[in-house]
N, CA, C and O atoms as a CHARMM CRD file, in Angstrom:
* protein
*
  124
    1    1 GLY  N     36.66700  46.64200  -1.26000 PROA 1      0.00000
    2    1 GLY  CA    35.05100  46.38800  -2.04200 PROA 1      0.00000
    3    1 GLY  C     34.06600  45.80500  -0.84000 PROA 1      0.00000
    4    1 GLY  O     32.83600  45.83700  -0.80000 PROA 1      0.00000
    5    2 ASP  N     35.33300  45.07400   0.46700 PROA 2      0.00000
    6    2 ASP  CA    34.30700  44.99800   1.84500 PROA 2      0.00000
    7    2 ASP  C     33.86500  46.34200   2.35100 PROA 2      0.00000
    8    2 ASP  O     32.73700  46.41800   2.84000 PROA 2      0.00000
    9    3 GLU  N     34.67600  47.47900   2.28500 PROA 3      0.00000
   10    3 GLU  CA    34.47300  48.50900   2.89800 PROA 3      0.00000
   11    3 GLU  C     32.87300  49.08900   2.15900 PROA 3      0.00000
   12    3 GLU  O     31.76700  49.20500   2.68600 PROA 3      0.00000
   13    4 ARG  N     33.20000  49.28700   1.15500 PROA 4      0.00000
   14    4 ARG  CA    32.04500  49.68700   0.53000 PROA 4      0.00000
   15    4 ARG  C     30.78400  48.97700   0.86400 PROA 4      0.00000
   16    4 ARG  O     29.72000  49.54300   1.11300 PROA 4      0.00000
   17    5 MET  N     31.00500  47.54500   0.85100 PROA 5      0.00000
   18    5 MET  CA    29.70000  46.74800   1.03000 PROA 5      0.00000
   19    5 MET  C     29.28200  46.56700   2.29700 PROA 5      0.00000
   20    5 MET  O     28.22900  45.99000   2.56700 PROA 5      0.00000
   21    6 LEU  N     30.12200  47.07400   3.20500 PROA 6      0.00000
   22    6 LEU  CA    29.85000  47.21800   4.70400 PROA 6      0.00000
   23    6 LEU  C     28.98800  48.79900   5.23900 PROA 6      0.00000
   24    6 LEU  O     28.22200  49.05300   6.16900 PROA 6      0.00000
   25    7 ARG  N     29.70300  49.78100   3.89300 PROA 7      0.00000
   26    7 ARG  CA    29.12600  51.22400   4.44500 PROA 7      0.00000
   27    7 ARG  C     27.63500  51.30700   3.76200 PROA 7      0.00000
   28    7 ARG  O     26.86400  52.16100   4.19900 PROA 7      0.00000
   29    8 SER  N     27.16500  50.34300   2.58000 PROA 8      0.00000
   30    8 SER  CA    26.21900  50.36300   2.19100 PROA 8      0.00000
   31    8 SER  C     25.18500  49.54800   2.89400 PROA 8      0.00000
   32    8 SER  O     23.98000  49.79800   2.84400 PROA 8      0.00000
   33    9 THR  N     25.79600  48.43000   3.63700 PROA 9      0.00000
   34    9 THR  CA    24.76200  47.81300   4.98100 PROA 9      0.00000
   35    9 THR  C     24.53200  48.61900   6.14200 PROA 9      0.00000
   36    9 THR  O     23.57100  48.37500   6.87300 PROA 9      0.00000
   37   10 LEU  N     25.40200  49.64700   6.40200 PROA 10     0.00000
   38   10 LEU  CA    25.00200  50.31500   7.65400 PROA 10     0.00000
   39   10 LEU  C     24.22700  51.35700   7.09100 PROA 10     0.00000
   40   10 LEU  O     23.09300  51.44500   7.56100 PROA 10     0.00000
   41   11 HSD  N     24.61800  52.38700   5.97400 PROA 11     0.00000
   42   11 HSD  CA    23.68400  53.12900   5.60100 PROA 11     0.00000
   43   11 HSD  C     22.13900  52.38900   5.23400 PROA 11     0.00000
   44   11 HSD  O     21.24600  52.84100   5.95100 PROA 11     0.00000
   45   12 ARG  N     21.86400  51.75600   4.63900 PROA 12     0.00000
   46   12 ARG  CA    20.84100  50.98000   4.60700 PROA 12     0.00000
   47   12 ARG  C     19.98800  50.81000   6.09500 PROA 12     0.00000
   48   12 ARG  O     18.81900  51.10000   6.34600 PROA 12     0.00000
   49   13 ARG  N     20.87200  50.32300   6.82400 PROA 13     0.00000
   50   13 ARG  CA    20.09200  50.02600   8.34800 PROA 13     0.00000
   51   13 ARG  C     19.84600  51.50700   8.95000 PROA 13     0.00000
   52   13 ARG  O     18.99800  51.58100   9.84000 PROA 13     0.00000
   53   14 HSD  N     20.41500  52.53300   8.60600 PROA 14     0.00000
   54   14 HSD  CA    20.10500  53.95000   9.40600 PROA 14     0.00000
   55   14 HSD  C     19.19400  54.17600   8.77400 PROA 14     0.00000
   56   14 HSD  O     18.32600  54.72100   9.45700 PROA 14     0.00000
   57   15 VAL  N     18.74600  53.94700   7.13200 PROA 15     0.00000
   58   15 VAL  CA    17.36700  54.37600   6.69200 PROA 15     0.00000
   59   15 VAL  C     16.16300  53.59500   7.27500 PROA 15     0.00000
   60   15 VAL  O     15.01400  53.93200   7.55900 PROA 15     0.00000
   61   16 ILE  N     16.74900  52.59300   7.34100 PROA 16     0.00000
   62   16 ILE  CA    15.46100  51.82000   7.98200 PROA 16     0.00000
   63   16 ILE  C     14.92900  52.17200   9.53800 PROA 16     0.00000
   64   16 ILE  O     13.82600  51.96700  10.04400 PROA 16     0.00000
   65   17 GLN  N     16.05900  52.74100  10.06100 PROA 17     0.00000
   66   17 GLN  CA    15.71700  53.04400  11.40000 PROA 17     0.00000
   67   17 GLN  C     15.03400  54.43400  11.38400 PROA 17     0.00000
   68   17 GLN  O     14.14200  54.81200  12.14300 PROA 17     0.00000
   69   18 ILE  N     15.57300  55.06800  10.45800 PROA 18     0.00000
   70   18 ILE  CA    14.56400  56.75000  10.74500 PROA 18     0.00000
   71   18 ILE  C     13.49100  56.18500  10.22600 PROA 18     0.00000
   72   18 ILE  O     12.67300  56.22700  11.14500 PROA 18     0.00000
   73   19 GLY  N     12.80500  55.49100   8.97200 PROA 19     0.00000
   74   19 GLY  CA    11.57700  55.06400   8.79000 PROA 19     0.00000
   75   19 GLY  C     10.54600  54.50500   9.71800 PROA 19     0.00000
   76   19 GLY  O      9.32600  54.64800   9.79000 PROA 19     0.00000
   77   20 THR  N     11.66300  53.63600  10.59200 PROA 20     0.00000
   78   20 THR  CA    10.87400  52.93000  11.39700 PROA 20     0.00000
   79   20 THR  C     10.31900  54.16800  12.77600 PROA 20     0.00000
   80   20 THR  O      9.40300  53.98000  13.57700 PROA 20     0.00000
   81   21 ILE  N     11.08600  55.20900  12.68900 PROA 21     0.00000
   82   21 ILE  CA    10.99400  56.28000  14.04800 PROA 21     0.00000
   83   21 ILE  C      9.85800  57.24000  13.42100 PROA 21     0.00000
   84   21 ILE  O      8.82400  57.56100  14.00700 PROA 21     0.00000
   85   22 LEU  N     10.24900  57.65000  12.08300 PROA 22     0.00000
   86   22 LEU  CA     9.29400  58.35600  11.49700 PROA 22     0.00000
   87   22 LEU  C      7.73600  57.61900  11.41300 PROA 22     0.00000
   88   22 LEU  O      6.74100  58.33300  11.28600 PROA 22     0.00000
   89   23 HSD  N      7.62300  56.07000  11.49900 PROA 23     0.00000
   90   23 HSD  CA     6.22000  55.52600  11.23300 PROA 23     0.00000
   91   23 HSD  C      5.79400  55.33600  12.59400 PROA 23     0.00000
   92   23 HSD  O      4.70900  54.77200  12.73600 PROA 23     0.00000
   93   24 PHE  N      6.59500  55.78700  13.90500 PROA 24     0.00000
   94   24 PHE  CA     5.77100  55.61500  15.16000 PROA 24     0.00000
   95   24 PHE  C      5.54700  56.93400  15.37400 PROA 24     0.00000
   96   24 PHE  O      4.45600  57.08400  15.92300 PROA 24     0.00000
   97   25 VAL  N      6.11800  57.95700  15.17400 PROA 25     0.00000
   98   25 VAL  CA     5.95300  59.66400  15.59500 PROA 25     0.00000
   99   25 VAL  C      4.93800  60.26400  14.53700 PROA 25     0.00000
  100   25 VAL  O      4.49600  61.39700  14.72500 PROA 25     0.00000
  101   26 ALA  N      4.54700  59.50400  13.39400 PROA 26     0.00000
  102   26 ALA  CA     3.39600  59.77100  12.51400 PROA 26     0.00000
  103   26 ALA  C      2.04900  59.20500  13.27500 PROA 26     0.00000
  104   26 ALA  O      0.99000  59.78400  13.51500 PROA 26     0.00000
  105   27 LYS  N      2.41300  58.06600  13.52100 PROA 27     0.00000
  106   27 LYS  CA     1.39400  57.14000  13.97200 PROA 27     0.00000
  107   27 LYS  C      0.73500  58.17800  15.46000 PROA 27     0.00000
  108   27 LYS  O     -0.38000  58.68100  15.59800 PROA 27     0.00000
  109   28 ARG  N      1.76100  58.20000  16.25700 PROA 28     0.00000
  110   28 ARG  CA     1.00400  58.86100  17.34300 PROA 28     0.00000
  111   28 ARG  C      0.46300  60.18200  16.94000 PROA 28     0.00000
  112   28 ARG  O     -0.69800  60.44800  17.25000 PROA 28     0.00000
  113   29 TYR  N      1.15200  61.00400  16.30700 PROA 29     0.00000
  114   29 TYR  CA     0.57500  62.12300  16.36900 PROA 29     0.00000
  115   29 TYR  C     -0.84800  62.07800  15.34200 PROA 29     0.00000
  116   29 TYR  O     -1.76800  62.87300  15.53500 PROA 29     0.00000
  117   30 ILE  N     -0.88300  61.25800  14.46400 PROA 30     0.00000
  118   30 ILE  CA    -2.14100  61.49300  13.27900 PROA 30     0.00000
  119   30 ILE  C     -3.24600  60.87200  14.00500 PROA 30     0.00000
  120   30 ILE  O     -4.35200  61.41300  14.02900 PROA 30     0.00000
  121   31 PHE  N     -2.96600  59.56300  14.70800 PROA 31     0.00000
  122   31 PHE  CA    -4.05800  58.74700  14.81200 PROA 31     0.00000
  123   31 PHE  C     -4.07900  59.18200  16.43400 PROA 31     0.00000
  124   31 PHE  O     -4.94000  58.72500  17.18500 PROA 31     0.00000
């Protein structure tokens, strides 16, 4: 149970990190 919860947390953090990077890249190239 704990392993699944930990993996879900890490996955969510990874997705947020990718979203932040994409946001900065888009901001730099679009504006």
